[in-house]
PDB file of the backbone (N, CA, C, O) and the ligand in Angstrom, with CONECT records:
HET     ZN  A 101       1
ATOM      1  N   UNK A   1     106.852  52.678-231.122  1.00  0.00           N
ATOM      2  CA  UNK A   1     107.187  51.297-231.443  1.00  0.00           C
ATOM      3  C   UNK A   1     105.922  50.418-231.453  1.00  0.00           C
ATOM      4  O   UNK A   1     104.858  50.813-230.976  1.00  0.00           O
ATOM      5  N   UNK A   2     106.083  49.242-232.004  1.00  0.00           N
ATOM      6  CA  UNK A   2     104.974  48.302-232.008  1.00  0.00           C
ATOM      7  C   UNK A   2     103.962  48.598-233.093  1.00  0.00           C
ATOM      8  O   UNK A   2     102.831  48.115-233.041  1.00  0.00           O
ATOM      9  N   UNK A   3     104.361  49.393-234.083  1.00  0.00           N
ATOM     10  CA  UNK A   3     103.440  49.757-235.148  1.00  0.00           C
ATOM     11  C   UNK A   3     103.478  48.749-236.299  1.00  0.00           C
ATOM     12  O   UNK A   3     102.671  48.820-237.226  1.00  0.00           O
ATOM     13  N   UNK A   4     104.428  47.810-236.227  1.00  0.00           N
ATOM     14  CA  UNK A   4     104.599  46.873-237.335  1.00  0.00           C
ATOM     15  C   UNK A   4     103.708  45.654-237.165  1.00  0.00           C
ATOM     16  O   UNK A   4     104.203  44.542-236.978  1.00  0.00           O
ATOM     17  N   UNK A   5     102.420  45.851-237.227  1.00  0.00           N
ATOM     18  CA  UNK A   5     101.506  44.732-237.038  1.00  0.00           C
ATOM     19  C   UNK A   5     101.499  43.814-238.248  1.00  0.00           C
ATOM     20  O   UNK A   5     100.988  42.697-238.180  1.00  0.00           O
ATOM     21  N   UNK A   6     102.073  44.286-239.372  1.00  0.00           N
ATOM     22  CA  UNK A   6     102.120  43.451-240.564  1.00  0.00           C
ATOM     23  C   UNK A   6     103.238  42.419-240.511  1.00  0.00           C
ATOM     24  O   UNK A   6     103.276  41.492-241.320  1.00  0.00           O
ATOM     25  N   UNK A   7     104.144  42.584-239.558  1.00  0.00           N
ATOM     26  CA  UNK A   7     105.282  41.675-239.486  1.00  0.00           C
ATOM     27  C   UNK A   7     104.842  40.342-238.911  1.00  0.00           C
ATOM     28  O   UNK A   7     104.220  40.274-237.851  1.00  0.00           O
ATOM     29  N   UNK A   8     105.181  39.281-239.639  1.00  0.00           N
ATOM     30  CA  UNK A   8     104.823  37.937-239.198  1.00  0.00           C
ATOM     31  C   UNK A   8     105.632  37.547-237.960  1.00  0.00           C
ATOM     32  O   UNK A   8     106.829  37.821-237.872  1.00  0.00           O
ATOM     33  N   UNK A   9     104.958  36.905-237.010  1.00  0.00           N
ATOM     34  CA  UNK A   9     105.672  36.392-235.847  1.00  0.00           C
ATOM     35  C   UNK A   9     106.190  35.002-236.162  1.00  0.00           C
ATOM     36  O   UNK A   9     105.440  34.140-236.620  1.00  0.00           O
ATOM     37  N   UNK A  10     107.472  34.787-235.916  1.00  0.00           N
ATOM     38  CA  UNK A  10     108.090  33.508-236.238  1.00  0.00           C
ATOM     39  C   UNK A  10     107.342  32.350-235.583  1.00  0.00           C
ATOM     40  O   UNK A  10     106.992  32.405-234.404  1.00  0.00           O
ATOM     41  N   UNK A  11     107.105  31.303-236.370  1.00  0.00           N
ATOM     42  CA  UNK A  11     106.368  30.149-235.872  1.00  0.00           C
ATOM     43  C   UNK A  11     107.240  28.922-235.680  1.00  0.00           C
ATOM     44  O   UNK A  11     106.728  27.819-235.494  1.00  0.00           O
ATOM     45  N   UNK A  12     108.571  29.107-235.724  1.00  0.00           N
ATOM     46  CA  UNK A  12     109.438  27.946-235.533  1.00  0.00           C
ATOM     47  C   UNK A  12     109.379  27.486-234.082  1.00  0.00           C
ATOM     48  O   UNK A  12     109.043  28.261-233.187  1.00  0.00           O
ATOM     49  N   UNK A  13     109.710  26.215-233.860  1.00  0.00           N
ATOM     50  CA  UNK A  13     109.548  25.632-232.529  1.00  0.00           C
ATOM     51  C   UNK A  13     110.317  26.361-231.432  1.00  0.00           C
ATOM     52  O   UNK A  13     109.741  26.682-230.392  1.00  0.00           O
ATOM     53  N   UNK A  14     111.626  26.633-231.644  1.00  0.00           N
ATOM     54  CA  UNK A  14     112.380  27.308-230.590  1.00  0.00           C
ATOM     55  C   UNK A  14     111.791  28.666-230.220  1.00  0.00           C
ATOM     56  O   UNK A  14     111.751  29.028-229.044  1.00  0.00           O
ATOM     57  N   UNK A  15     111.323  29.434-231.244  1.00  0.00           N
ATOM     58  CA  UNK A  15     110.750  30.751-230.971  1.00  0.00           C
ATOM     59  C   UNK A  15     109.442  30.631-230.195  1.00  0.00           C
ATOM     60  O   UNK A  15     109.138  31.461-229.338  1.00  0.00           O
ATOM     61  N   UNK A  16     108.679  29.598-230.504  1.00  0.00           N
ATOM     62  CA  UNK A  16     107.407  29.428-229.800  1.00  0.00           C
ATOM     63  C   UNK A  16     107.632  29.010-228.357  1.00  0.00           C
ATOM     64  O   UNK A  16     106.826  29.302-227.475  1.00  0.00           O
ATOM     65  N   UNK A  17     108.753  28.315-228.134  1.00  0.00           N
ATOM     66  CA  UNK A  17     109.053  27.868-226.769  1.00  0.00           C
ATOM     67  C   UNK A  17     109.622  29.001-225.923  1.00  0.00           C
ATOM     68  O   UNK A  17     109.451  29.022-224.704  1.00  0.00           O
ATOM     69  N   UNK A  18     110.307  29.954-226.586  1.00  0.00           N
ATOM     70  CA  UNK A  18     110.898  31.063-225.827  1.00  0.00           C
ATOM     71  C   UNK A  18     112.124  31.597-226.525  1.00  0.00           C
ATOM     72  O   UNK A  18     112.275  31.464-227.739  1.00  0.00           O
ATOM     73  N   UNK A  19     112.997  32.202-225.745  1.00  0.00           N
ATOM     74  CA  UNK A  19     114.195  32.794-226.334  1.00  0.00           C
ATOM     75  C   UNK A  19     115.166  31.734-226.789  1.00  0.00           C
ATOM     76  O   UNK A  19     115.329  30.691-226.156  1.00  0.00           O
ATOM     77  N   UNK A  20     115.814  32.030-227.920  1.00  0.00           N
ATOM     78  CA  UNK A  20     116.904  31.187-228.392  1.00  0.00           C
ATOM     79  C   UNK A  20     117.792  32.047-229.268  1.00  0.00           C
ATOM     80  O   UNK A  20     117.380  33.123-229.701  1.00  0.00           O
ATOM     81  N   UNK A  21     119.023  31.581-229.540  1.00  0.00           N
ATOM     82  CA  UNK A  21     120.015  32.438-230.206  1.00  0.00           C
ATOM     83  C   UNK A  21     119.549  33.035-231.530  1.00  0.00           C
ATOM     84  O   UNK A  21     119.948  34.147-231.877  1.00  0.00           O
ATOM     85  N   UNK A  22     118.721  32.322-232.263  1.00  0.00           N
ATOM     86  CA  UNK A  22     118.349  32.793-233.595  1.00  0.00           C
ATOM     87  C   UNK A  22     117.052  33.592-233.611  1.00  0.00           C
ATOM     88  O   UNK A  22     116.585  34.017-234.668  1.00  0.00           O
ATOM     89  N   UNK A  23     116.487  33.786-232.451  1.00  0.00           N
ATOM     90  CA  UNK A  23     115.190  34.464-232.387  1.00  0.00           C
ATOM     91  C   UNK A  23     115.256  35.851-233.022  1.00  0.00           C
ATOM     92  O   UNK A  23     114.397  36.221-233.823  1.00  0.00           O
ATOM     93  N   UNK A  24     116.272  36.601-232.661  1.00  0.00           N
ATOM     94  CA  UNK A  24     116.436  37.948-233.206  1.00  0.00           C
ATOM     95  C   UNK A  24     116.592  37.903-234.720  1.00  0.00           C
ATOM     96  O   UNK A  24     116.058  38.743-235.444  1.00  0.00           O
ATOM     97  N   UNK A  25     117.336  36.906-235.178  1.00  0.00           N
ATOM     98  CA  UNK A  25     117.556  36.726-236.609  1.00  0.00           C
ATOM     99  C   UNK A  25     116.237  36.458-237.324  1.00  0.00           C
ATOM    100  O   UNK A  25     115.988  37.003-238.399  1.00  0.00           O
ATOM    101  N   UNK A  26     115.407  35.633-236.736  1.00  0.00           N
ATOM    102  CA  UNK A  26     114.117  35.308-237.334  1.00  0.00           C
ATOM    103  C   UNK A  26     113.209  36.534-237.364  1.00  0.00           C
ATOM    104  O   UNK A  26     112.480  36.755-238.330  1.00  0.00           O
ATOM    105  N   UNK A  27     113.263  37.330-236.289  1.00  0.00           N
ATOM    106  CA  UNK A  27     112.472  38.563-236.231  1.00  0.00           C
ATOM    107  C   UNK A  27     112.896  39.519-237.332  1.00  0.00           C
ATOM    108  O   UNK A  27     112.057  40.120-238.003  1.00  0.00           O
ATOM    109  N   UNK A  28     114.201  39.653-237.513  1.00  0.00           N
ATOM    110  CA  UNK A  28     114.717  40.558-238.536  1.00  0.00           C
ATOM    111  C   UNK A  28     114.325  40.083-239.924  1.00  0.00           C
ATOM    112  O   UNK A  28     113.970  40.885-240.787  1.00  0.00           O
ATOM    113  N   UNK A  29     114.391  38.777-240.133  1.00  0.00           N
ATOM    114  CA  UNK A  29     114.011  38.214-241.428  1.00  0.00           C
ATOM    115  C   UNK A  29     112.554  38.554-241.746  1.00  0.00           C
ATOM    116  O   UNK A  29     112.234  38.967-242.860  1.00  0.00           O
ATOM    117  N   UNK A  30     111.690  38.377-240.769  1.00  0.00           N
ATOM    118  CA  UNK A  30     110.278  38.686-240.983  1.00  0.00           C
ATOM    119  C   UNK A  30     110.047  40.180-241.180  1.00  0.00           C
ATOM    120  O   UNK A  30     109.174  40.589-241.944  1.00  0.00           O
ATOM    121  N   UNK A  31     110.829  40.975-240.493  1.00  0.00           N
ATOM    122  CA  UNK A  31     110.720  42.429-240.658  1.00  0.00           C
ATOM    123  C   UNK A  31     111.108  42.836-242.076  1.00  0.00           C
ATOM    124  O   UNK A  31     110.436  43.651-242.708  1.00  0.00           O
ATOM    125  N   UNK A  32     112.194  42.261-242.560  1.00  0.00           N
ATOM    126  CA  UNK A  32     112.643  42.547-243.933  1.00  0.00           C
ATOM    127  C   UNK A  32     111.581  42.085-244.932  1.00  0.00           C
ATOM    128  O   UNK A  32     111.239  42.803-245.872  1.00  0.00           O
ATOM    129  N   UNK A  33     111.069  40.875-244.712  1.00  0.00           N
ATOM    130  CA  UNK A  33     110.074  40.316-245.640  1.00  0.00           C
ATOM    131  C   UNK A  33     108.826  41.190-245.724  1.00  0.00           C
ATOM    132  O   UNK A  33     108.197  41.295-246.778  1.00  0.00           O
ATOM    133  N   UNK A  34     108.480  41.811-244.609  1.00  0.00           N
ATOM    134  CA  UNK A  34     107.269  42.634-244.590  1.00  0.00           C
ATOM    135  C   UNK A  34     107.419  43.878-245.467  1.00  0.00           C
ATOM    136  O   UNK A  34     106.433  44.522-245.823  1.00  0.00           O
ATOM    137  N   UNK A  35     108.661  44.202-245.807  1.00  0.00           N
ATOM    138  CA  UNK A  35     108.917  45.386-246.637  1.00  0.00           C
ATOM    139  C   UNK A  35     109.103  45.032-248.114  1.00  0.00           C
ATOM    140  O   UNK A  35     109.246  45.920-248.955  1.00  0.00           O
ATOM    141  N   UNK A  36     109.100  43.742-248.424  1.00  0.00           N
ATOM    142  CA  UNK A  36     109.394  43.313-249.792  1.00  0.00           C
ATOM    143  C   UNK A  36     108.128  42.940-250.556  1.00  0.00           C
ATOM    144  O   UNK A  36     107.098  42.637-249.954  1.00  0.00           O
ATOM    145  N   UNK A  37     108.211  42.965-251.872  1.00  0.00           N
ATOM    146  CA  UNK A  37     107.096  42.443-252.662  1.00  0.00           C
ATOM    147  C   UNK A  37     107.253  40.927-252.812  1.00  0.00           C
ATOM    148  O   UNK A  37     108.224  40.348-252.325  1.00  0.00           O
ATOM    149  N   UNK A  38     106.290  40.288-253.490  1.00  0.00           N
ATOM    150  CA  UNK A  38     106.251  38.832-253.463  1.00  0.00           C
ATOM    151  C   UNK A  38     107.470  38.195-254.115  1.00  0.00           C
ATOM    152  O   UNK A  38     108.008  37.209-253.610  1.00  0.00           O
ATOM    153  N   UNK A  39     107.904  38.760-255.237  1.00  0.00           N
ATOM    154  CA  UNK A  39     109.061  38.182-255.922  1.00  0.00           C
ATOM    155  C   UNK A  39     110.315  38.290-255.061  1.00  0.00           C
ATOM    156  O   UNK A  39     111.135  37.373-255.012  1.00  0.00           O
ATOM    157  N   UNK A  40     110.444  39.412-254.394  1.00  0.00           N
ATOM    158  CA  UNK A  40     111.614  39.608-253.532  1.00  0.00           C
ATOM    159  C   UNK A  40     111.565  38.665-252.329  1.00  0.00           C
ATOM    160  O   UNK A  40     112.597  38.186-251.861  1.00  0.00           O
ATOM    161  N   UNK A  41     110.362  38.409-251.841  1.00  0.00           N
ATOM    162  CA  UNK A  41     110.225  37.456-250.731  1.00  0.00           C
ATOM    163  C   UNK A  41     110.680  36.066-251.140  1.00  0.00           C
ATOM    164  O   UNK A  41     111.394  35.390-250.399  1.00  0.00           O
ATOM    165  N   UNK A  42     110.261  35.649-252.320  1.00  0.00           N
ATOM    166  CA  UNK A  42     110.676  34.326-252.817  1.00  0.00           C
ATOM    167  C   UNK A  42     112.174  34.244-252.929  1.00  0.00           C
ATOM    168  O   UNK A  42     112.801  33.242-252.583  1.00  0.00           O
ATOM    169  N   UNK A  43     112.722  35.318-253.419  1.00  0.00           N
ATOM    170  CA  UNK A  43     114.159  35.376-253.619  1.00  0.00           C
ATOM    171  C   UNK A  43     114.893  35.197-252.286  1.00  0.00           C
ATOM    172  O   UNK A  43     115.804  34.380-252.155  1.00  0.00           O
ATOM    173  N   UNK A  44     114.465  35.986-251.316  1.00  0.00           N
ATOM    174  CA  UNK A  44     115.154  35.977-250.030  1.00  0.00           C
ATOM    175  C   UNK A  44     114.935  34.655-249.281  1.00  0.00           C
ATOM    176  O   UNK A  44     115.879  34.090-248.729  1.00  0.00           O
ATOM    177  N   UNK A  45     113.709  34.173-249.266  1.00  0.00           N
ATOM    178  CA  UNK A  45     113.447  32.930-248.539  1.00  0.00           C
ATOM    179  C   UNK A  45     114.102  31.733-249.230  1.00  0.00           C
ATOM    180  O   UNK A  45     114.550  30.794-248.572  1.00  0.00           O
ATOM    181  N   UNK A  46     114.152  31.777-250.563  1.00  0.00           N
ATOM    182  CA  UNK A  46     114.845  30.719-251.292  1.00  0.00           C
ATOM    183  C   UNK A  46     116.313  30.685-250.929  1.00  0.00           C
ATOM    184  O   UNK A  46     116.921  29.624-250.787  1.00  0.00           O
ATOM    185  N   UNK A  47     116.862  31.876-250.785  1.00  0.00           N
ATOM    186  CA  UNK A  47     118.268  31.989-250.414  1.00  0.00           C
ATOM    187  C   UNK A  47     118.467  31.482-248.974  1.00  0.00           C
ATOM    188  O   UNK A  47     119.423  30.761-248.689  1.00  0.00           O
ATOM    189  N   UNK A  48     117.578  31.860-248.099  1.00  0.00           N
ATOM    190  CA  UNK A  48     117.656  31.402-246.708  1.00  0.00           C
ATOM    191  C   UNK A  48     117.619  29.880-246.633  1.00  0.00           C
ATOM    192  O   UNK A  48     118.416  29.256-245.932  1.00  0.00           O
ATOM    193  N   UNK A  49     116.678  29.301-247.369  1.00  0.00           N
ATOM    194  CA  UNK A  49     116.529  27.843-247.350  1.00  0.00           C
ATOM    195  C   UNK A  49     117.780  27.177-247.905  1.00  0.00           C
ATOM    196  O   UNK A  49     118.234  26.161-247.378  1.00  0.00           O
ATOM    197  N   UNK A  50     118.338  27.750-248.972  1.00  0.00           N
ATOM    198  CA  UNK A  50     119.533  27.176-249.584  1.00  0.00           C
ATOM    199  C   UNK A  50     120.713  27.248-248.626  1.00  0.00           C
ATOM    200  O   UNK A  50     121.523  26.324-248.558  1.00  0.00           O
ATOM    201  N   UNK A  51     120.806  28.328-247.902  1.00  0.00           N
ATOM    202  CA  UNK A  51     121.916  28.488-246.954  1.00  0.00           C
ATOM    203  C   UNK A  51     121.805  27.511-245.801  1.00  0.00           C
ATOM    204  O   UNK A  51     122.812  27.049-245.266  1.00  0.00           O
ATOM    205  N   UNK A  52     120.571  27.199-245.422  1.00  0.00           N
ATOM    206  CA  UNK A  52     120.375  26.305-244.287  1.00  0.00           C
ATOM    207  C   UNK A  52     120.503  24.846-244.681  1.00  0.00           C
ATOM    208  O   UNK A  52     120.633  23.982-243.814  1.00  0.00           O
ATOM    209  N   UNK A  53     120.470  24.564-245.948  1.00  0.00           N
ATOM    210  CA  UNK A  53     120.661  23.187-246.393  1.00  0.00           C
ATOM    211  C   UNK A  53     119.367  22.496-246.762  1.00  0.00           C
ATOM    212  O   UNK A  53     118.287  23.078-246.677  1.00  0.00           O
ATOM    213  N   UNK A  54     119.491  21.250-247.173  1.00  0.00           N
ATOM    214  CA  UNK A  54     118.341  20.481-247.640  1.00  0.00           C
ATOM    215  C   UNK A  54     117.312  20.274-246.541  1.00  0.00           C
ATOM    216  O   UNK A  54     117.660  20.083-245.376  1.00  0.00           O
ATOM    217  N   UNK A  55     116.049  20.314-246.924  1.00  0.00           N
ATOM    218  CA  UNK A  55     114.980  20.021-245.986  1.00  0.00           C
ATOM    219  C   UNK A  55     114.603  21.183-245.096  1.00  0.00           C
ATOM    220  O   UNK A  55     113.676  21.088-244.293  1.00  0.00           O
ATOM    221  N   UNK A  56     115.329  22.287-245.240  1.00  0.00           N
ATOM    222  CA  UNK A  56     115.048  23.392-244.347  1.00  0.00           C
ATOM    223  C   UNK A  56     114.056  24.383-244.932  1.00  0.00           C
ATOM    224  O   UNK A  56     113.809  25.443-244.356  1.00  0.00           O
ATOM    225  N   UNK A  57     113.489  24.032-246.082  1.00  0.00           N
ATOM    226  CA  UNK A  57     112.393  24.833-246.612  1.00  0.00           C
ATOM    227  C   UNK A  57     111.251  24.845-245.604  1.00  0.00           C
ATOM    228  O   UNK A  57     110.577  25.859-245.422  1.00  0.00           O
ATOM    229  N   UNK A  58     111.045  23.717-244.959  1.00  0.00           N
ATOM    230  CA  UNK A  58     109.972  23.601-243.971  1.00  0.00           C
ATOM    231  C   UNK A  58     110.204  24.572-242.807  1.00  0.00           C
ATOM    232  O   UNK A  58     109.277  25.224-242.326  1.00  0.00           O
ATOM    233  N   UNK A  59     111.463  24.648-242.368  1.00  0.00           N
ATOM    234  CA  UNK A  59     111.797  25.526-241.250  1.00  0.00           C
ATOM    235  C   UNK A  59     111.643  26.989-241.651  1.00  0.00           C
ATOM    236  O   UNK A  59     111.101  27.797-240.897  1.00  0.00           O
ATOM    237  N   UNK A  60     112.133  27.325-242.862  1.00  0.00           N
ATOM    238  CA  UNK A  60     111.990  28.703-243.340  1.00  0.00           C
ATOM    239  C   UNK A  60     110.510  29.038-243.502  1.00  0.00           C
ATOM    240  O   UNK A  60     110.092  30.174-243.280  1.00  0.00           O
ATOM    241  N   UNK A  61     109.735  28.050-243.887  1.00  0.00           N
ATOM    242  CA  UNK A  61     108.290  28.239-243.994  1.00  0.00           C
ATOM    243  C   UNK A  61     107.675  28.561-242.633  1.00  0.00           C
ATOM    244  O   UNK A  61     106.804  29.424-242.518  1.00  0.00           O
ATOM    245  N   UNK A  62     108.140  27.857-241.613  1.00  0.00           N
ATOM    246  CA  UNK A  62     107.649  28.110-240.253  1.00  0.00           C
ATOM    247  C   UNK A  62     108.052  29.504-239.781  1.00  0.00           C
ATOM    248  O   UNK A  62     107.261  30.213-239.158  1.00  0.00           O
ATOM    249  N   UNK A  63     109.282  29.884-240.084  1.00  0.00           N
ATOM    250  CA  UNK A  63     109.791  31.178-239.631  1.00  0.00           C
ATOM    251  C   UNK A  63     109.019  32.317-240.284  1.00  0.00           C
ATOM    252  O   UNK A  63     108.625  33.280-239.626  1.00  0.00           O
ATOM    253  N   UNK A  64     108.811  32.187-241.594  1.00  0.00           N
ATOM    254  CA  UNK A  64     108.270  33.307-242.368  1.00  0.00           C
ATOM    255  C   UNK A  64     106.767  33.250-242.560  1.00  0.00           C
ATOM    256  O   UNK A  64     106.139  34.260-242.877  1.00  0.00           O
ATOM    257  N   UNK A  65     106.184  32.064-242.369  1.00  0.00           N
ATOM    258  CA  UNK A  65     104.753  31.921-242.596  1.00  0.00           C
ATOM    259  C   UNK A  65     104.398  31.788-244.061  1.00  0.00           C
ATOM    260  O   UNK A  65     103.220  31.760-244.417  1.00  0.00           O
ATOM    261  N   UNK A  66     105.422  31.703-244.926  1.00  0.00           N
ATOM    262  CA  UNK A  66     105.169  31.515-246.357  1.00  0.00           C
ATOM    263  C   UNK A  66     104.982  30.031-246.662  1.00  0.00           C
ATOM    264  O   UNK A  66     105.488  29.169-245.944  1.00  0.00           O
ATOM    265  N   UNK A  67     104.252  29.749-247.730  1.00  0.00           N
ATOM    266  CA  UNK A  67     104.071  28.367-248.147  1.00  0.00           C
ATOM    267  C   UNK A  67     105.391  27.778-248.638  1.00  0.00           C
ATOM    268  O   UNK A  67     106.161  28.454-249.320  1.00  0.00           O
ATOM    269  N   UNK A  68     105.653  26.503-248.286  1.00  0.00           N
ATOM    270  CA  UNK A  68     106.866  25.841-248.799  1.00  0.00           C
ATOM    271  C   UNK A  68     106.953  25.920-250.313  1.00  0.00           C
ATOM    272  O   UNK A  68     108.047  26.041-250.865  1.00  0.00           O
ATOM    273  N   UNK A  69     105.820  25.852-250.988  1.00  0.00           N
ATOM    274  CA  UNK A  69     105.809  25.926-252.448  1.00  0.00           C
ATOM    275  C   UNK A  69     106.347  27.270-252.929  1.00  0.00           C
ATOM    276  O   UNK A  69     107.023  27.349-253.954  1.00  0.00           O
ATOM    277  N   UNK A  70     106.044  28.306-252.190  1.00  0.00           N
ATOM    278  CA  UNK A  70     106.531  29.635-252.546  1.00  0.00           C
ATOM    279  C   UNK A  70     108.042  29.702-252.392  1.00  0.00           C
ATOM    280  O   UNK A  70     108.733  30.303-253.215  1.00  0.00           O
ATOM    281  N   UNK A  71     108.544  29.090-251.344  1.00  0.00           N
ATOM    282  CA  UNK A  71     109.977  29.118-251.069  1.00  0.00           C
ATOM    283  C   UNK A  71     110.727  28.207-252.046  1.00  0.00           C
ATOM    284  O   UNK A  71     111.879  28.458-252.402  1.00  0.00           O
ATOM    285  N   UNK A  72     110.044  27.154-252.460  1.00  0.00           N
ATOM    286  CA  UNK A  72     110.676  26.173-253.331  1.00  0.00           C
ATOM    287  C   UNK A  72     110.992  26.741-254.720  1.00  0.00           C
ATOM    288  O   UNK A  72     111.809  26.182-255.450  1.00  0.00           O
ATOM    289  N   UNK A  73     110.349  27.839-255.076  1.00  0.00           N
ATOM    290  CA  UNK A  73     110.567  28.398-256.396  1.00  0.00           C
ATOM    291  C   UNK A  73     111.266  29.759-256.341  1.00  0.00           C
ATOM    292  O   UNK A  73     110.701  30.768-256.763  1.00  0.00           O
ATOM    293  N   UNK A  74     112.475  29.782-255.829  1.00  0.00           N
ATOM    294  CA  UNK A  74     113.205  31.031-255.790  1.00  0.00           C
ATOM    295  C   UNK A  74     113.780  31.351-257.159  1.00  0.00           C
ATOM    296  O   UNK A  74     113.686  30.553-258.091  1.00  0.00           O
ATOM    297  N   UNK A  75     114.364  32.511-257.262  1.00  0.00           N
ATOM    298  CA  UNK A  75     115.034  32.866-258.502  1.00  0.00           C
ATOM    299  C   UNK A  75     116.387  32.173-258.505  1.00  0.00           C
ATOM    300  O   UNK A  75     117.365  32.673-257.949  1.00  0.00           O
ATOM    301  N   UNK A  76     116.420  31.017-259.139  1.00  0.00           N
ATOM    302  CA  UNK A  76     117.658  30.246-259.149  1.00  0.00           C
ATOM    303  C   UNK A  76     118.393  30.435-260.462  1.00  0.00           C
ATOM    304  O   UNK A  76     117.804  30.770-261.490  1.00  0.00           O
ATOM    305  N   UNK A  77     119.660  30.215-260.400  1.00  0.00           N
ATOM    306  CA  UNK A  77     120.470  30.257-261.610  1.00  0.00           C
ATOM    307  C   UNK A  77     120.957  28.855-261.922  1.00  0.00           C
ATOM    308  O   UNK A  77     120.960  27.982-261.054  1.00  0.00           O
ATOM    309  N   UNK A  78     121.363  28.644-263.149  1.00  0.00           N
ATOM    310  CA  UNK A  78     121.909  27.348-263.535  1.00  0.00           C
ATOM    311  C   UNK A  78     123.162  27.028-262.740  1.00  0.00           C
ATOM    312  O   UNK A  78     123.449  25.872-262.429  1.00  0.00           O
ATOM    313  N   UNK A  79     123.893  28.072-262.423  1.00  0.00           N
ATOM    314  CA  UNK A  79     125.128  27.891-261.651  1.00  0.00           C
ATOM    315  C   UNK A  79     124.846  27.207-260.321  1.00  0.00           C
ATOM    316  O   UNK A  79     125.550  26.277-259.926  1.00  0.00           O
ATOM    317  N   UNK A  80     123.812  27.677-259.638  1.00  0.00           N
ATOM    318  CA  UNK A  80     123.477  27.126-258.325  1.00  0.00           C
ATOM    319  C   UNK A  80     123.163  25.644-258.428  1.00  0.00           C
ATOM    320  O   UNK A  80     123.616  24.845-257.608  1.00  0.00           O
ATOM    321  N   UNK A  81     122.378  25.281-259.447  1.00  0.00           N
ATOM    322  CA  UNK A  81     121.990  23.884-259.599  1.00  0.00           C
ATOM    323  C   UNK A  81     123.204  23.004-259.898  1.00  0.00           C
ATOM    324  O   UNK A  81     123.319  21.889-259.390  1.00  0.00           O
ATOM    325  N   UNK A  82     124.100  23.522-260.727  1.00  0.00           N
ATOM    326  CA  UNK A  82     125.311  22.768-261.049  1.00  0.00           C
ATOM    327  C   UNK A  82     126.146  22.558-259.787  1.00  0.00           C
ATOM    328  O   UNK A  82     126.704  21.487-259.548  1.00  0.00           O
ATOM    329  N   UNK A  83     126.209  23.622-258.993  1.00  0.00           N
ATOM    330  CA  UNK A  83     126.997  23.547-257.777  1.00  0.00           C
ATOM    331  C   UNK A  83     126.453  22.465-256.853  1.00  0.00           C
ATOM    332  O   UNK A  83     127.214  21.708-256.249  1.00  0.00           O
ATOM    333  N   UNK A  84     125.136  22.401-256.750  1.00  0.00           N
ATOM    334  CA  UNK A  84     124.510  21.408-255.878  1.00  0.00           C
ATOM    335  C   UNK A  84     124.807  19.992-256.333  1.00  0.00           C
ATOM    336  O   UNK A  84     125.164  19.136-255.523  1.00  0.00           O
ATOM    337  N   UNK A  85     124.661  19.743-257.620  1.00  0.00           N
ATOM    338  CA  UNK A  85     124.880  18.391-258.117  1.00  0.00           C
ATOM    339  C   UNK A  85     126.358  18.009-258.002  1.00  0.00           C
ATOM    340  O   UNK A  85     126.692  16.847-257.770  1.00  0.00           O
ATOM    341  N   UNK A  86     127.227  18.990-258.166  1.00  0.00           N
ATOM    342  CA  UNK A  86     128.639  18.726-257.975  1.00  0.00           C
ATOM    343  C   UNK A  86     128.931  18.318-256.538  1.00  0.00           C
ATOM    344  O   UNK A  86     129.733  17.419-256.285  1.00  0.00           O
ATOM    345  N   UNK A  87     128.268  18.989-255.600  1.00  0.00           N
ATOM    346  CA  UNK A  87     128.467  18.675-254.176  1.00  0.00           C
ATOM    347  C   UNK A  87     128.049  17.253-253.872  1.00  0.00           C
ATOM    348  O   UNK A  87     128.692  16.564-253.081  1.00  0.00           O
ATOM    349  N   UNK A  88     126.970  16.814-254.501  1.00  0.00           N
ATOM    350  CA  UNK A  88     126.511  15.439-254.280  1.00  0.00           C
ATOM    351  C   UNK A  88     127.516  14.434-254.831  1.00  0.00           C
ATOM    352  O   UNK A  88     127.846  13.436-254.189  1.00  0.00           O
ATOM    353  N   UNK A  89     127.987  14.725-256.026  1.00  0.00           N
ATOM    354  CA  UNK A  89     128.929  13.811-256.672  1.00  0.00           C
ATOM    355  C   UNK A  89     130.221  13.706-255.858  1.00  0.00           C
ATOM    356  O   UNK A  89     130.850  12.650-255.794  1.00  0.00           O
ATOM    357  N   UNK A  90     130.593  14.814-255.246  1.00  0.00           N
ATOM    358  CA  UNK A  90     131.854  14.825-254.505  1.00  0.00           C
ATOM    359  C   UNK A  90     131.811  13.855-253.321  1.00  0.00           C
ATOM    360  O   UNK A  90     132.844  13.330-252.904  1.00  0.00           O
ATOM    361  N   UNK A  91     130.605  13.621-252.781  1.00  0.00           N
ATOM    362  CA  UNK A  91     130.498  12.725-251.643  1.00  0.00           C
ATOM    363  C   UNK A  91     130.631  11.265-252.063  1.00  0.00           C
ATOM    364  O   UNK A  91     131.016  10.410-251.265  1.00  0.00           O
ATOM    365  N   UNK A  92     130.305  10.990-253.338  1.00  0.00           N
ATOM    366  CA  UNK A  92     130.389   9.606-253.803  1.00  0.00           C
ATOM    367  C   UNK A  92     131.803   9.271-254.274  1.00  0.00           C
ATOM    368  O   UNK A  92     132.507  10.106-254.842  1.00  0.00           O
ATOM    369  N   UNK A  93     132.185   8.051-254.025  1.00  0.00           N
ATOM    370  CA  UNK A  93     133.506   7.621-254.495  1.00  0.00           C
ATOM    371  C   UNK A  93     133.426   7.115-255.924  1.00  0.00           C
ATOM    372  O   UNK A  93     132.415   6.553-256.346  1.00  0.00           O
ATOM    373  N   UNK A  94     134.466   7.317-256.633  1.00  0.00           N
ATOM    374  CA  UNK A  94     134.495   6.859-258.025  1.00  0.00           C
ATOM    375  C   UNK A  94     134.891   5.392-258.081  1.00  0.00           C
ATOM    376  O   UNK A  94     134.974   4.815-259.165  1.00  0.00           O
TER     377      UNK A  94
HETATM  378 ZN    ZN A 101     112.151  31.367-235.029  1.00  0.00          ZN2+
END
């Protein structure tokens, strides 16, 4: 064990402070990322950021050590963008 020196250590605040519920999740994410090529990394981190909601590109960037710009350009579909704008409209009253 301990041979995975290429795996990025999570840099998010809770992980740096110590144990927290998502620590294992962050470790696994970095482990997976270390096995992927660059396009696949963008894909996965973009998905992670989207799942966590707006503004969490910064957090995913901290977790993975990737540049926010890299995460900001995931492989998106038109469907996803439509879904997002629909969600915004739904919050507004007509
Ligand atoms: Zn973390």
